[in-house]
N, C-alpha and C positions, 0 to 999 in steps of 0.2 A: 949263471944261465937262468933265465926266467923259466918258470914251470907253469903248465896249464892247471887251472883250477876250475871248479864248477860251482855255480850257485843258482838260486831259483830263477833269476832273470834270464839265464841262458836259454831255457826252453821257450821263453816268450819271444826272444829275438833270433832264435835259430843259430846260435854261435857254435863254432867248433872249439874255440879255445879262448882263454883269458890270459893276459900277461900279468905276472905277479913278481913282486920283488920282496925281499925281506925288510926289516925295519929301516926307517929312513936314515940315511947317512949324514954325517956332518957336512955343513955347507962347503962346497968346493967351487973352484972357478968353473964357469959354464963351459960345456964342451963345444968344440968348434963345429962338430957335425950337427945337423938338425936332429931333433928328437921330439917325442910326444910330450905335451904338457897340458895341464888343465886350463881351459878357457872359461868353462861354466860347469857347475854341478848343481843339481836341483835342490838338495838339502830338504826334500819333502818329507812329511811325516809318514807317508805310505811309500812302499817300495816303488821305484819308478825306473824308466828306461827311455832312451831316445833311439829311434830307429831310422831316421832319415835326415839329411841336411842338404841344403842347396845355397849357393852364393851367386846371385846375379851380378853383384859388383863387389869391389873391395870393401865398401862401407855398408853393405847390406847382405845379410844372410839369415836363413830361417832353419830351425831344427824342430822336429816334432816327435812325439812319443806318447806314453801313457803313464799314469800313476794310479796305484790302488786298483779299484774295480772299474776299469774302463773310463778313467777320468783323463781326458786329453790334456797333453802338455804341449804348448807352443811357445817357443822363445825366438827372439829376434836380435841380431847383431846390428847396432846402429853406427858402427865405426869406432865406438869407444868401449861398449860393454854389451853383454848379452842380457836381455830383459824379458821376463815373462809377458805374454800377450794374451788377453782375454778375447776369445773368438765367440761371438754370440751364437746361440742355437746349436751348441755342440754337446749338450748333455747326453751321455751314453754313446757318443761318437768315438770310434776307434780309428785313429789315424794310421795310415799305412805308409804313404810316401809324400814328400813335398817336392814340387817342381816350380820353376820360375823362368820366365823369359826376360824379366826386368824387375826392378824393385816395385813397380806398379802393377805387376801381374803375377801373383803367387797362387798356386793351386795346391791345396792339401786334400789328397784323396784318401778314402777309407770307407768304413761302413757305419751306417746309422744304428741307432738302438734296435731297430727292427731287422737289421741285417742287410738293408738295401745299400747299394753303392751310391756314394754321395761325395761331392767336392765342395769345400769351403774356399771361396776365391776372394783374394784381397785385391781391391782396386786402389792403387796408390794415389790416383788423381782425386777421387772423391773421398778417400779415407774411409771406405766402407767394405764390409764383408757381404758376399752374396753366396747363397747356397744353390748349387746346381745338381740336379739328380743325374746320376750316371746310368747309362742303359743297362749295364751289368756291373758286378764287382770287378774292378780293374785289377789285372795282374801287373800292369805297367802302363805308363803314359809318356807322351812327349809333348811338351808345351812350347810352341813356337811363338805364338802371340796370343792376345786376348780373343782373336777370331780364328785361330788355327791351332787346335789341340787334337791330338790323336791318342787313342787308348785301345786296349784289348783286354779280354777277360773270358768269362764263361760264354760259350757260343749261344746264339739266339739273336734274331733280328736280321740275319742274312738270308737271302733267298735260297742259297744252297749251303747248308752246313754239314760238315762231315768231321769225324774225329781227327782226321788228318789235315783239316783246314783250320784257319783262324778268322774270326770275324773282327775286323778293325772298325773303329768308330771315330768319326771326325766331327768336332764341334766347330761351327762357323760363326760363333758369337750369339746365335739364336737357337739352333737346334742341332741334334745329332743325326748323322747319316751313316749308314752301315755299308761296308764293302767286304766281300769275302776274298781271302787269298789262300792259295793251296800250299800252305806251310803251317806247321804246328810246333808247339813246345819252344817258343821263342822269347825274344827280348826286343825292347824298343828304346830309342834314344832320339835326341834332337840336337842339332848344332847348325849354325850358319844358315838359318832360314829353311832348313829341311828336317825331315824326320826319317828314320830308317827302322824297318822291322826286319828282324832276322829270325828264321825258323828252320824247320827240317822238312824235307820232302822224302818220298820213297822210304817211308818209315817201316822198320821191321822190328818185331818184338824179339827180345833175347831172353832165353830161359836158362835157369841154373846159374846165374851170375848176380849176386846181391848188389854189386856196384853198378851194373849196367842193366837197364830194363828195356832199352830200345836203341836202335841206331838209325841214322838217316843222313841224307845229303843236305848240306846247308843251302838255304835260299835267302836272298836279301832283296827287299823292296824299298825303293826310295819314294818317300811321300812328300810331294811338293804341291801345295795348294790342295786341290781335290784329286790330283793325278797320282796314280799308283803305278810305279814303273819297276819292273824286275831288273836288277843290275848284277854285275859279276859277283861270284861267291867262290870260296874255296871248293875244290873238287873232291877233297878227302871225305870219306864216310866217317861220321863222328857219333858220339854216344850221348844219349839222354836229352840234352838241351843245349842251347847256346845263349850267350850274352853278347851284347853289342855296345860299343862306345864309338863316338865320332868326334872329329875335330872340325872347326868351322870351314876349313879348306877342303873337306870331303874325304880326308883320310879316315879309314875305319879300322877297328880292331874287333875281332871275334874271339871270345873266350869260350872254350869248350873242353871236352876230353875225347881222346881217341879210344876205340874199343880194343885196347891192349892192356896187358897186365903190368907192363913196365912203362914208367913215365907217361901215364895216361893223359894228364892235363897239358893243354897246349894253348898257344895264342897265335892267331892269324892276323896279319897286318896288310891292309890294302894301301899301297903307296900312292895310288892314283893311276898306276899303270899295271900293277901286278900284285898278286897275293904272295906273301912270304910267310913261312912258318917259324915261330919262335918257341924253342923248347923251354921247359920250366924245370930247373934243377930242384933238388930237395933242400939245398941250402944256398945262401948267398952272403957274401961278406962274413962268413963264419957263423951265421945264425939261421934258424929254420925259416924256410920260405913257405908261409902258410897262405894258401889260396882259399879265400872265403868271400861270400856275399857279392856285392855289386862290382861291376867293371866300370870304371869311370875315367874319362879323359883327364890328364894331369895338367892341361893348360899349356903344355910344351910339345914334346916329341913322343910322349908315351902315355901309359895308363897305369892306374892303380887297380889292383884286384884284391878288394877288401882293404883292411886298414894296415896290413903288415907286409904287403908285397907290391913293389913299385918297379915297373919296367920303364926305364928312362928314355928308351929309344935306342940304347946301345948296350945296356946291361941291366940285370936284375939287382935290386937292392932290398934287403930285408930290413924292415923297421920294427921287428919284434924287439921290444925293449929289454935290455939286460938289467936295467935298474928300475923298471916300472915307472910309476908316477908317485914319487914320495912314499913308496912302500905300499901303495894301494894296488890291489888287483883291478884290472880294467879290461874292457874290450871295445874295439871300434868296429861297428857293423856296417857303416855307410860313410863314404867320403865324397868330398866335393872340392874341386880346385877353386882357389880364390883368385879372381881376375886381377891382374896387375901385381901379383905377388907370387913368389915361389912356394909359399906355404899352402897347406891343405887343411880344411876343416874335416873333423871326423865326429860322427854321432855314435853313442853307445852307452855303456854302463860302467860304473865304478863302485867298488865296495864302500860301504858307509864308514868302516874303520879298517885299519891295517891288519887287525887280528881276526876279522870276520869275513867269511866268503859266502854268507847266506843272505845278506840283504844288500840292496844297491840303490844308488842315486842315478838319475839321468845325467849323462856326461856329454859335453861338447869339448873335444880335445883339438889341439892345433899342432900340426907337425911343421916345425920351423917357427920363426918369430911371429908374434901377432901382427896382422896387416896394419 
């Protein structure tokens, strides 16, 4: 059984656990089941980590992170290998998340050296990078096209701002426009030419519970062009915050927790006609089911919740590795489906040696075969 370990990169990427295995075993026949393997590691002189990955196509993907003292790391998959990319004007830039609507429209959001929100945007047609100032530091964004990008973050810029509201910002290719929605503590995603923002309404604080600070009723807004439309959401009161994932055909998944002491984490699924609730067990296929970080559409009928928990649409699968990656401790903090493939990219960290758990390299891992 793999055991959790901790090392310095954990606090930087906000991880709950790392997968670890003992010394590398003798070569054996490859297992029939999919597993995590190394696709790229930074081998940098300074400790580094990757925090986000996106794959607009099977032959194009991007992963971002940092090394040393806020030195940005950007790597690109060209269909054959992962290669470092030099992005001009990023000295002191701290990447947060990478998004893409196509290989020609890639957004890396984060903070500048001064702490301001900024995006470095790749134009695949002109082969150039453009720096776009963000209205605030984004907590999340949804990139639909080069002229249709949504984000949200610190309030400010809306006519009516309230702690229980969220100020959404839309980029039309030239400038940002702000719109206020009466929901807070949310998540945002894009698929099929639309974006969705999910948050909480009727928020109430909870005292005396270290795991729950507030509860609320979910609210979901569909963002199409400049139109903001409230759509159906689960009716159950939930705790703290919500995450949202979407399929191109409009199916939605809402990841959250219930204000209960037993089995609090849960997943809601919008089938296109109704919301259904999917319970989350403590284990699956005999392994721990660890719910962490981002909720991401798997390209098929389900979602990944972090790097080690996959809802296939019919069952939960734990990808927590019993044998690690060649004896190295590692963590996957962000995942992205690979179009045209059953495999998944994961961004995270891996220990520099099999005997040390205090220093790390940035990692791009692949679950399943290389695309």
